[in-house]
A tleap script that builds the chain and sets N, CA, C and O, in Angstrom:
source leaprc.protein.ff14SB
mol = sequence {
  NMET GLN ASP ILE LEU GLY ASP ASP LEU LEU
  LYS HIE VAL LYS LEU ALA ILE CYS THR PRO
  ARG GLY THR TRP PRO THR GLU GLY PHE VAL
  GLU VAL PRO ALA GLN ARG GLY VAL ARG GLU
  GLN LEU THR HIE ALA VAL GLU VAL LEU GLY
  ILE GLU ASP ASP THR ASN GLY TRP GLU ALA
  SER SER GLN GLY LEU TYR VAL ASP THR ARG
  THR SER PHE VAL LYS ASN GLY LEU SER GLY
  GLN VAL ILE ILE ARG TYR GLY PRO PRO GLY
  HIE PRO VAL HIE HIE SER CTYR
}
set mol.1.N position { -36.242 164.839 100.777 }
set mol.1.CA position { -37.681 164.807 101.005 }
set mol.1.C position { -38.110 163.349 101.169 }
set mol.1.O position { -37.786 162.507 100.332 }
set mol.2.N position { -38.824 163.058 102.225 }
set mol.2.CA position { -39.277 161.700 102.475 }
set mol.2.C position { -40.767 161.688 102.750 }
set mol.2.O position { -41.321 162.633 103.311 }
set mol.3.N position { -41.414 160.585 102.339 }
set mol.3.CA position { -42.829 160.459 102.663 }
set mol.3.C position { -42.962 159.789 104.033 }
set mol.3.O position { -41.961 159.478 104.678 }
set mol.4.N position { -44.197 159.572 104.469 }
set mol.4.CA position { -44.408 159.038 105.814 }
set mol.4.C position { -43.909 157.602 105.974 }
set mol.4.O position { -43.733 157.126 107.096 }
set mol.5.N position { -43.681 156.907 104.848 }
set mol.5.CA position { -43.161 155.545 104.927 }
set mol.5.C position { -41.636 155.534 104.940 }
set mol.5.O position { -41.024 154.479 105.109 }
set mol.6.N position { -41.007 156.725 104.760 }
set mol.6.CA position { -39.560 156.804 104.796 }
set mol.6.C position { -38.900 156.584 103.442 }
set mol.6.O position { -37.672 156.602 103.362 }
set mol.7.N position { -39.665 156.376 102.381 }
set mol.7.CA position { -39.082 156.194 101.060 }
set mol.7.C position { -38.643 157.534 100.499 }
set mol.7.O position { -39.378 158.517 100.589 }
set mol.8.N position { -37.467 157.581 99.930 }
set mol.8.CA position { -36.957 158.816 99.366 }
set mol.8.C position { -37.657 159.083 98.036 }
set mol.8.O position { -37.480 158.334 97.076 }
set mol.9.N position { -38.449 160.149 97.984 }
set mol.9.CA position { -39.226 160.469 96.788 }
set mol.9.C position { -38.351 160.918 95.628 }
set mol.9.O position { -38.796 160.907 94.480 }
set mol.10.N position { -37.120 161.311 95.907 }
set mol.10.CA position { -36.246 161.792 94.842 }
set mol.10.C position { -35.468 160.673 94.161 }
set mol.10.O position { -34.708 160.931 93.227 }
set mol.11.N position { -35.647 159.437 94.612 }
set mol.11.CA position { -34.907 158.321 94.023 }
set mol.11.C position { -35.518 157.816 92.725 }
set mol.11.O position { -34.815 157.225 91.907 }
set mol.12.N position { -36.811 158.038 92.521 }
set mol.12.CA position { -37.501 157.528 91.336 }
set mol.12.C position { -38.455 158.575 90.779 }
set mol.12.O position { -38.925 159.461 91.493 }
set mol.13.N position { -38.726 158.449 89.492 }
set mol.13.CA position { -39.792 159.224 88.867 }
set mol.13.C position { -40.756 158.230 88.244 }
set mol.13.O position { -40.369 157.121 87.874 }
set mol.14.N position { -41.996 158.630 88.133 }
set mol.14.CA position { -42.989 157.842 87.398 }
set mol.14.C position { -43.053 158.472 86.024 }
set mol.14.O position { -43.392 159.648 85.886 }
set mol.15.N position { -42.725 157.688 85.005 }
set mol.15.CA position { -42.475 158.208 83.671 }
set mol.15.C position { -43.431 157.667 82.616 }
set mol.15.O position { -43.780 156.486 82.610 }
set mol.16.N position { -43.841 158.556 81.729 }
set mol.16.CA position { -44.542 158.195 80.492 }
set mol.16.C position { -43.901 159.024 79.387 }
set mol.16.O position { -43.547 160.185 79.594 }
set mol.17.N position { -43.755 158.420 78.212 }
set mol.17.CA position { -43.151 159.099 77.068 }
set mol.17.C position { -44.153 159.095 75.916 }
set mol.17.O position { -44.606 158.038 75.475 }
set mol.18.N position { -44.492 160.293 75.436 }
set mol.18.CA position { -45.427 160.453 74.322 }
set mol.18.C position { -44.638 160.799 73.062 }
set mol.18.O position { -43.797 161.698 73.074 }
set mol.19.N position { -44.913 160.085 71.988 }
set mol.19.CA position { -44.253 160.319 70.708 }
set mol.19.C position { -45.330 160.470 69.631 }
set mol.19.O position { -46.509 160.237 69.899 }
set mol.20.N position { -44.935 160.856 68.425 }
set mol.20.CA position { -45.915 160.922 67.339 }
set mol.20.C position { -46.520 159.556 66.998 }
set mol.20.O position { -47.571 159.490 66.360 }
set mol.21.N position { -45.871 158.472 67.415 }
set mol.21.CA position { -46.338 157.126 67.096 }
set mol.21.C position { -46.980 156.385 68.250 }
set mol.21.O position { -47.333 155.213 68.117 }
set mol.22.N position { -47.137 157.053 69.380 }
set mol.22.CA position { -47.763 156.389 70.515 }
set mol.22.C position { -47.099 156.744 71.819 }
set mol.22.O position { -46.152 157.528 71.873 }
set mol.23.N position { -47.625 156.138 72.876 }
set mol.23.CA position { -47.141 156.411 74.223 }
set mol.23.C position { -46.591 155.138 74.845 }
set mol.23.O position { -47.143 154.053 74.661 }
set mol.24.N position { -45.505 155.281 75.577 }
set mol.24.CA position { -44.929 154.189 76.341 }
set mol.24.C position { -44.839 154.620 77.787 }
set mol.24.O position { -44.319 155.702 78.057 }
set mol.25.N position { -45.316 153.833 78.723 }
set mol.25.CA position { -46.110 152.624 78.503 }
set mol.25.C position { -47.491 152.994 77.961 }
set mol.25.O position { -47.890 154.156 78.020 }
set mol.26.N position { -48.204 152.028 77.444 }
set mol.26.CA position { -49.500 152.308 76.840 }
set mol.26.C position { -50.516 152.792 77.857 }
set mol.26.O position { -51.461 153.493 77.499 }
set mol.27.N position { -50.338 152.430 79.118 }
set mol.27.CA position { -51.221 152.897 80.195 }
set mol.27.C position { -50.384 153.233 81.413 }
set mol.27.O position { -49.446 152.512 81.751 }
set mol.28.N position { -50.720 154.310 82.060 }
set mol.28.CA position { -50.064 154.667 83.314 }
set mol.28.C position { -48.623 155.102 83.141 }
set mol.28.O position { -48.257 155.721 82.142 }
set mol.29.N position { -47.812 154.767 84.133 }
set mol.29.CA position { -46.421 155.192 84.208 }
set mol.29.C position { -45.544 154.009 84.580 }
set mol.29.O position { -46.027 153.020 85.132 }
set mol.30.N position { -44.248 154.110 84.276 }
set mol.30.CA position { -43.256 153.160 84.779 }
set mol.30.C position { -42.377 153.914 85.757 }
set mol.30.O position { -42.145 155.113 85.598 }
set mol.31.N position { -41.896 153.224 86.753 }
set mol.31.CA position { -41.021 153.844 87.729 }
set mol.31.C position { -39.577 153.607 87.320 }
set mol.31.O position { -39.165 152.470 87.094 }
set mol.32.N position { -38.812 154.689 87.226 }
set mol.32.CA position { -37.397 154.594 86.843 }
set mol.32.C position { -36.562 155.413 87.830 }
set mol.32.O position { -37.052 156.379 88.416 }
set mol.33.N position { -35.301 155.022 88.008 }
set mol.33.CA position { -34.433 155.795 88.896 }
set mol.33.C position { -34.265 157.230 88.393 }
set mol.33.O position { -34.045 157.457 87.203 }
set mol.34.N position { -34.369 158.183 89.299 }
set mol.34.CA position { -34.266 159.599 88.936 }
set mol.34.C position { -32.877 159.965 88.441 }
set mol.34.O position { -32.719 160.944 87.712 }
set mol.35.N position { -31.877 159.198 88.824 }
set mol.35.CA position { -30.506 159.471 88.377 }
set mol.35.C position { -30.221 158.898 86.988 }
set mol.35.O position { -29.167 159.166 86.412 }
set mol.36.N position { -31.147 158.118 86.453 }
set mol.36.CA position { -30.948 157.506 85.142 }
set mol.36.C position { -30.975 158.568 84.058 }
set mol.36.O position { -31.652 159.588 84.191 }
set mol.37.N position { -30.235 158.324 82.987 }
set mol.37.CA position { -30.195 159.244 81.868 }
set mol.37.C position { -31.508 159.252 81.097 }
set mol.37.O position { -32.106 158.203 80.859 }
set mol.38.N position { -31.946 160.435 80.711 }
set mol.38.CA position { -33.186 160.584 79.949 }
set mol.38.C position { -33.056 159.875 78.598 }
set mol.38.O position { -33.992 159.202 78.167 }
set mol.39.N position { -31.913 160.016 77.926 }
set mol.39.CA position { -31.711 159.407 76.607 }
set mol.39.C position { -31.955 157.907 76.649 }
set mol.39.O position { -32.550 157.356 75.723 }
set mol.40.N position { -31.508 157.241 77.698 }
set mol.40.CA position { -31.690 155.793 77.840 }
set mol.40.C position { -33.175 155.421 77.795 }
set mol.40.O position { -33.552 154.448 77.142 }
set mol.41.N position { -34.005 156.182 78.479 }
set mol.41.CA position { -35.431 155.895 78.505 }
set mol.41.C position { -36.091 156.225 77.169 }
set mol.41.O position { -36.994 155.511 76.731 }
set mol.42.N position { -35.650 157.293 76.525 }
set mol.42.CA position { -36.208 157.640 75.205 }
set mol.42.C position { -35.870 156.556 74.187 }
set mol.42.O position { -36.718 156.169 73.383 }
set mol.43.N position { -34.638 156.071 74.222 }
set mol.43.CA position { -34.215 155.007 73.308 }
set mol.43.C position { -35.048 153.753 73.523 }
set mol.43.O position { -35.462 153.102 72.564 }
set mol.44.N position { -35.291 153.418 74.786 }
set mol.44.CA position { -36.113 152.242 75.102 }
set mol.44.C position { -37.534 152.414 74.556 }
set mol.44.O position { -38.086 151.493 73.954 }
set mol.45.N position { -38.116 153.583 74.767 }
set mol.45.CA position { -39.479 153.838 74.287 }
set mol.45.C position { -39.554 153.730 72.768 }
set mol.45.O position { -40.499 153.147 72.236 }
set mol.46.N position { -38.578 154.280 72.072 }
set mol.46.CA position { -38.546 154.223 70.608 }
set mol.46.C position { -38.496 152.770 70.141 }
set mol.46.O position { -39.188 152.391 69.196 }
set mol.47.N position { -37.681 151.964 70.804 }
set mol.47.CA position { -37.576 150.545 70.443 }
set mol.47.C position { -38.885 149.811 70.699 }
set mol.47.O position { -39.360 149.074 69.835 }
set mol.48.N position { -39.468 150.001 71.866 }
set mol.48.CA position { -40.712 149.314 72.228 }
set mol.48.C position { -41.848 149.717 71.293 }
set mol.48.O position { -42.670 148.881 70.919 }
set mol.49.N position { -41.898 150.993 70.915 }
set mol.49.CA position { -42.964 151.475 70.031 }
set mol.49.C position { -42.712 151.141 68.566 }
set mol.49.O position { -43.562 151.398 67.713 }
set mol.50.N position { -41.543 150.566 68.272 }
set mol.50.CA position { -41.240 150.169 66.895 }
set mol.50.C position { -41.043 151.347 65.955 }
set mol.50.O position { -41.347 151.255 64.765 }
set mol.51.N position { -40.537 152.448 66.483 }
set mol.51.CA position { -40.304 153.628 65.651 }
set mol.51.C position { -39.019 153.407 64.862 }
set mol.51.O position { -37.935 153.293 65.435 }
set mol.52.N position { -39.155 153.348 63.556 }
set mol.52.CA position { -37.998 153.102 62.701 }
set mol.52.C position { -37.464 154.382 62.077 }
set mol.52.O position { -36.407 154.367 61.446 }
set mol.53.N position { -38.187 155.502 62.248 }
set mol.53.CA position { -37.719 156.785 61.733 }
set mol.53.C position { -36.420 157.161 62.426 }
set mol.53.O position { -36.153 156.725 63.546 }
set mol.54.N position { -35.617 157.970 61.756 }
set mol.54.CA position { -34.420 158.507 62.361 }
set mol.54.C position { -34.845 159.547 63.399 }
set mol.54.O position { -35.404 160.586 63.046 }
set mol.55.N position { -34.584 159.273 64.659 }
set mol.55.CA position { -34.987 160.201 65.720 }
set mol.55.C position { -33.892 161.225 66.021 }
set mol.55.O position { -34.041 162.044 66.928 }
set mol.56.N position { -32.798 161.183 65.267 }
set mol.56.CA position { -31.745 162.179 65.441 }
set mol.56.C position { -32.331 163.557 65.144 }
set mol.56.O position { -32.913 163.775 64.081 }
set mol.57.N position { -32.178 164.463 66.068 }
set mol.57.CA position { -32.750 165.791 65.898 }
set mol.57.C position { -34.093 165.965 66.580 }
set mol.57.O position { -34.605 167.081 66.667 }
set mol.58.N position { -34.678 164.862 67.072 }
set mol.58.CA position { -35.921 164.991 67.822 }
set mol.58.C position { -35.632 165.717 69.125 }
set mol.58.O position { -34.513 165.677 69.636 }
set mol.59.N position { -36.645 166.377 69.654 }
set mol.59.CA position { -36.520 167.104 70.905 }
set mol.59.C position { -37.426 166.493 71.963 }
set mol.59.O position { -38.452 165.882 71.663 }
set mol.60.N position { -37.012 166.680 73.207 }
set mol.60.CA position { -37.802 166.223 74.343 }
set mol.60.C position { -38.271 167.438 75.131 }
set mol.60.O position { -37.521 168.394 75.328 }
set mol.61.N position { -39.531 167.387 75.583 }
set mol.61.CA position { -40.064 168.464 76.403 }
set mol.61.C position { -40.950 167.867 77.488 }
set mol.61.O position { -41.460 166.754 77.362 }
set mol.62.N position { -41.115 168.633 78.548 }
set mol.62.CA position { -42.005 168.242 79.631 }
set mol.62.C position { -42.628 169.507 80.179 }
set mol.62.O position { -41.918 170.447 80.540 }
set mol.63.N position { -43.930 169.540 80.245 }
set mol.63.CA position { -44.680 170.711 80.690 }
set mol.63.C position { -44.266 171.959 79.914 }
set mol.63.O position { -44.176 173.052 80.472 }
set mol.64.N position { -44.019 171.778 78.625 }
set mol.64.CA position { -43.688 172.893 77.754 }
set mol.64.C position { -42.246 173.360 77.824 }
set mol.64.O position { -41.877 174.321 77.149 }
set mol.65.N position { -41.423 172.699 78.628 }
set mol.65.CA position { -40.026 173.098 78.767 }
set mol.65.C position { -39.108 172.072 78.127 }
set mol.65.O position { -39.390 170.874 78.154 }
set mol.66.N position { -38.005 172.544 77.549 }
set mol.66.CA position { -36.999 171.691 76.932 }
set mol.66.C position { -36.396 170.755 77.970 }
set mol.66.O position { -36.139 171.166 79.102 }
set mol.67.N position { -36.168 169.484 77.590 }
set mol.67.CA position { -35.510 168.500 78.441 }
set mol.67.C position { -34.170 168.161 77.795 }
set mol.67.O position { -34.122 167.775 76.628 }
set mol.68.N position { -33.095 168.305 78.545 }
set mol.68.CA position { -31.754 167.968 78.056 }
set mol.68.C position { -31.600 166.452 78.137 }
set mol.68.O position { -31.468 165.893 79.226 }
set mol.69.N position { -31.618 165.795 76.990 }
set mol.69.CA position { -31.589 164.335 76.953 }
set mol.69.C position { -30.219 163.764 77.299 }
set mol.69.O position { -30.081 162.554 77.480 }
set mol.70.N position { -29.213 164.616 77.391 }
set mol.70.CA position { -27.851 164.154 77.714 }
set mol.70.C position { -27.640 163.968 79.207 }
set mol.70.O position { -26.603 163.454 79.626 }
set mol.71.N position { -28.624 164.386 80.024 }
set mol.71.CA position { -28.453 164.307 81.473 }
set mol.71.C position { -29.564 163.460 82.096 }
set mol.71.O position { -30.339 162.807 81.396 }
set mol.72.N position { -29.620 163.489 83.408 }
set mol.72.CA position { -30.594 162.678 84.156 }
set mol.72.C position { -31.899 163.439 84.381 }
set mol.72.O position { -32.013 164.630 84.092 }
set mol.73.N position { -32.862 162.715 84.901 }
set mol.73.CA position { -34.132 163.338 85.277 }
set mol.73.C position { -33.891 164.385 86.368 }
set mol.73.O position { -34.442 165.485 86.315 }
set mol.74.N position { -33.066 164.034 87.354 }
set mol.74.CA position { -32.771 164.947 88.451 }
set mol.74.C position { -32.150 166.237 87.928 }
set mol.74.O position { -32.567 167.328 88.317 }
set mol.75.N position { -31.160 166.122 87.053 }
set mol.75.CA position { -30.480 167.313 86.540 }
set mol.75.C position { -31.405 168.181 85.692 }
set mol.75.O position { -31.152 169.373 85.515 }
set mol.76.N position { -32.467 167.590 85.173 }
set mol.76.CA position { -33.471 168.353 84.431 }
set mol.76.C position { -34.534 168.939 85.351 }
set mol.76.O position { -35.438 169.637 84.891 }
set mol.77.N position { -34.430 168.661 86.644 }
set mol.77.CA position { -35.409 169.162 87.600 }
set mol.77.C position { -36.732 168.430 87.533 }
set mol.77.O position { -37.760 168.968 87.946 }
set mol.78.N position { -36.722 167.196 87.013 }
set mol.78.CA position { -37.945 166.410 86.860 }
set mol.78.C position { -38.122 165.481 88.056 }
set mol.78.O position { -37.187 164.792 88.462 }
set mol.79.N position { -39.316 165.470 88.609 }
set mol.79.CA position { -39.608 164.598 89.749 }
set mol.79.C position { -41.084 164.243 89.747 }
set mol.79.O position { -41.877 164.833 89.014 }
set mol.80.N position { -41.443 163.265 90.581 }
set mol.80.CA position { -42.841 162.850 90.674 }
set mol.80.C position { -43.293 162.154 89.398 }
set mol.80.O position { -42.579 161.307 88.861 }
set mol.81.N position { -44.481 162.509 88.912 }
set mol.81.CA position { -44.988 161.963 87.655 }
set mol.81.C position { -44.503 162.854 86.516 }
set mol.81.O position { -44.766 164.056 86.490 }
set mol.82.N position { -43.795 162.242 85.583 }
set mol.82.CA position { -43.175 162.985 84.490 }
set mol.82.C position { -43.710 162.462 83.161 }
set mol.82.O position { -43.677 161.260 82.898 }
set mol.83.N position { -44.197 163.366 82.337 }
set mol.83.CA position { -44.580 163.027 80.966 }
set mol.83.C position { -43.604 163.756 80.056 }
set mol.83.O position { -43.555 164.985 80.029 }
set mol.84.N position { -42.830 162.977 79.314 }
set mol.84.CA position { -41.908 163.558 78.345 }
set mol.84.C position { -42.532 163.412 76.970 }
set mol.84.O position { -42.975 162.332 76.580 }
set mol.85.N position { -42.557 164.505 76.254 }
set mol.85.CA position { -43.061 164.535 74.876 }
set mol.85.C position { -41.842 164.564 73.975 }
set mol.85.O position { -40.995 165.450 74.083 }
set mol.86.N position { -41.761 163.571 73.071 }
set mol.86.CA position { -40.558 163.359 72.270 }
set mol.86.C position { -40.941 163.275 70.803 }
set mol.86.O position { -41.714 162.404 70.403 }
set mol.87.N position { -40.398 164.181 70.005 }
set mol.87.CA position { -40.704 164.190 68.582 }
set mol.87.C position { -39.896 165.251 67.861 }
set mol.87.O position { -39.085 165.944 68.475 }
set mol.88.N position { -40.114 165.383 66.550 }
set mol.88.CA position { -39.396 166.386 65.773 }
set mol.88.C position { -39.679 167.796 66.304 }
set mol.88.O position { -40.753 168.046 66.851 }
set mol.89.N position { -38.731 168.710 66.148 }
set mol.89.CA position { -38.951 170.091 66.596 }
set mol.89.C position { -40.236 170.652 65.991 }
set mol.89.O position { -40.494 170.477 64.800 }
set mol.90.N position { -41.034 171.321 66.808 }
set mol.90.CA position { -42.266 171.945 66.342 }
set mol.90.C position { -43.435 170.995 66.147 }
set mol.90.O position { -44.528 171.439 65.796 }
set mol.91.N position { -43.235 169.700 66.365 }
set mol.91.CA position { -44.305 168.717 66.186 }
set mol.91.C position { -45.403 168.955 67.228 }
set mol.91.O position { -45.103 169.333 68.360 }
set mol.92.N position { -46.667 168.741 66.859 }
set mol.92.CA position { -47.773 168.935 67.809 }
set mol.92.C position { -47.643 168.138 69.103 }
set mol.92.O position { -48.245 168.516 70.108 }
set mol.93.N position { -46.875 167.047 69.112 }
set mol.93.CA position { -46.717 166.267 70.333 }
set mol.93.C position { -46.205 167.145 71.470 }
set mol.93.O position { -46.506 166.877 72.633 }
set mol.94.N position { -45.439 168.185 71.158 }
set mol.94.CA position { -44.875 169.070 72.187 }
set mol.94.C position { -45.904 170.047 72.742 }
set mol.94.O position { -45.689 170.643 73.798 }
set mol.95.N position { -46.998 170.211 72.051 }
set mol.95.CA position { -47.993 171.213 72.453 }
set mol.95.C position { -49.167 170.629 73.198 }
set mol.95.O position { -50.097 171.356 73.546 }
set mol.96.N position { -49.150 169.339 73.453 }
set mol.96.CA position { -50.226 168.683 74.203 }
set mol.96.C position { -49.854 168.666 75.669 }
set mol.96.O position { -48.734 168.295 76.020 }
set mol.97.N position { -50.763 169.056 76.519 }
set mol.97.CA position { -50.510 169.025 77.957 }
set mol.97.C position { -51.526 168.153 78.571 }
set mol.97.O position { -51.525 167.965 79.787 }
savepdb mol mol.pdb
quit
């Protein structure tokens, strides 16, 4: 899929990550390669937000669906503007749309 400028829309996603401690980036989205691993971006967000809690066991979701953090955005079927909600299982962060 290409836009009128010829840029491949599947090469990047515009990403925001919401956690119980805040959102990264604080405003808008960052552009990341769609083939990049989701876990890498979650780890970066946790570091930037200064989350010191053990995030082992936290879950990722987008639009109410589970996100497999072991794979890429593409393999999760994520494209365009993506908001990933990352927190403990059952946490209200997963229920905000």
